[in-house]
C-alpha positions, 0 to 999 in steps of 0.5 A: 106080262106086269103083276104084283103080290098085294094085300087086297082090302075090304070094300068097307075099307075101299068105301072110306078111302073113296070117300077120302079120295073125293073131298081131297080131290075137292081140296086140291083142284089147281093139282093134276092128280090121277087118283086111284080108283076105288076098285084098285086100292091095295096094299103092293107088295112086290112090284114085277115089271116083267113076269115070265109067263113060263115062271109064273107056275114056279113062283106061285108053287114057291110062294104058296109054300110061305105061311100065310097071314094068321091075323095080322091087324092093319090100321089107317094112318096119316096122308102124306107124300112121296117123296118127302122132299123134292118133286112130289109124285105120290099122295099115300096114307101110311098104315100102323099096326102089324106092319113089322110082319108085312115087312118081314113076309114082303123080304120073304117075297122078294128072296123067292124073286131073286132066287127065280132071278126075276127082276122087282121094284127094289126100292125101300118097302114102306107100307102104304097105301097110295091114293093118287099119282101126282102129275102136275103140281100147281100150288100148295097140296092139302091133305087134311081131311078127318076120317075114321082111322079104321083098323082091318085085318089081313089074313091073306094076299093075293099075286095081280095082272096088271095091264095099262090101259088109257083108262088107267090100269086094269087088274085080275087076280091070278092067284089068292093065297090063303 
């Protein structure tokens, strides 16, 4: 099963990001970009390509022992791209605020996954919100949209199952950690 640990966003933040995405779409008509559906916007902490069902209960038990976010304050940052050089693949929004706390917490989740022998995406962690995946860039990309750089509290996180289909990803929350 494909799954990931993530910080979900409030409906207020998702509504704002949906508006940003709609305006970015109008600015980037020449490029083929698969925009993230509003309901699927989140901050990924750790992505697991293949999580065996028999390991799920133990992972949940171990992660549940971690101290939960007490009240981390995160702020929306600037719009940018991944990677920063070469062929651009992702349009993203950076995050500000208690990012170091999120990085430390994410490392604890990765340590648990390693201990359990579960393979996961081991790229350097750069907290961000993915806005769209760029399939074909036909001209310069525009990221200049004015928006409120709202702050939001982080007090919980989720383990989410991800099922791929023709319409995109379908997510199911397997466990909320509060």
